[in-house]
C-alpha positions as CSV (number, residue, x, y, z in Angstrom):
1,S,0.0,0.0,0.0
2,G,2.8,2.4,0.8
3,L,4.6,1.6,-2.4
4,A,1.4,2.3,-4.4
5,V,1.0,5.7,-2.7
6,T,4.6,6.5,-3.5
7,V,4.3,5.5,-7.1
8,L,1.1,7.5,-7.6
9,A,2.6,10.5,-5.9
10,V,5.7,10.5,-8.1
11,F,3.6,10.0,-11.2
12,A,1.3,12.9,-10.3
13,A,4.3,15.2,-9.5
14,A,6.1,14.2,-12.7
15,S,2.9,14.8,-14.7
16,Y,2.5,18.2,-13.1
17,L,6.1,19.2,-13.7
18,L,6.0,18.0,-17.3
19,T,3.5,20.6,-18.3
20,F,5.9,23.4,-17.1
21,L,9.0,21.7,-18.6
22,V,7.4,21.6,-22.0
23,Q,6.8,25.3,-22.0
24,L,10.2,26.1,-20.4
25,F,12.3,24.1,-22.9
26,G,10.1,24.5,-25.9
27,W,9.5,20.8,-26.3
28,P,6.8,19.7,-28.9
29,D,3.2,19.8,-27.8
30,W,2.8,16.0,-28.0
31,V,5.2,15.7,-25.0
32,S,2.8,17.7,-22.8
33,R,0.0,15.3,-23.7
34,L,1.9,12.5,-22.0
35,S,1.0,14.3,-18.7
36,V,-2.3,13.6,-17.1
37,F,-2.7,17.4,-16.7
38,G,-1.7,18.0,-20.3
39,A,-4.1,15.3,-21.6
40,F,-7.1,17.0,-19.8
41,G,-6.2,20.5,-21.0
42,R,-7.6,23.6,-19.3
43,P,-11.2,22.9,-18.6
44,Y,-11.9,26.4,-17.3
45,L,-10.8,27.9,-20.6
46,E,-11.8,25.4,-23.2
47,L,-13.5,22.0,-23.6
48,P,-11.0,19.1,-23.2
49,A,-10.0,17.5,-26.5
50,A,-11.5,14.1,-27.3
51,T,-8.1,12.4,-27.5
52,G,-7.2,13.7,-24.0
53,L,-10.4,12.4,-22.6
54,A,-9.8,9.1,-24.3
55,V,-6.3,8.9,-22.8
56,L,-7.7,9.7,-19.3
57,G,-10.5,7.2,-19.8
58,G,-8.0,4.5,-20.8
59,L,-5.9,5.2,-17.8
60,A,-8.9,5.0,-15.5
61,L,-10.0,1.8,-17.1
62,A,-6.5,0.2,-16.8
63,G,-6.3,1.4,-13.2
64,A,-9.7,-0.1,-12.3
65,V,-8.8,-3.5,-14.0
66,L,-5.4,-3.5,-12.2
67,A,-7.1,-2.7,-8.8
68,A,-9.7,-5.5,-9.3
69,A,-6.9,-8.0,-10.2
70,I,-4.9,-7.1,-7.1
71,A,-8.0,-7.2,-4.9
72,Q,-8.9,-10.6,-6.3
73,R,-5.4,-12.0,-5.3
74,S,-5.1,-10.3,-1.9
75,P,-6.1,-12.1,1.2
76,K,-9.5,-11.1,2.7
77,A,-10.1,-10.2,6.3
78,A,-13.1,-11.8,8.0
């Protein structure tokens, strides 16, 4: 459980920083879409792109399937 929290925290922080690094170093726009925050866009200013929503939906589905598989294998408390 502690490892999962650490991995998710590092992923969220790296995703957040990636949006700034793309602008700072002038990297291509597709690099910013690798970030969860870049995939969603700026919802207060514009509607999210369909591809960004598809990426987020795919990540959510993969996470749910992975969580269900882990829950199936883990021991249950009575």
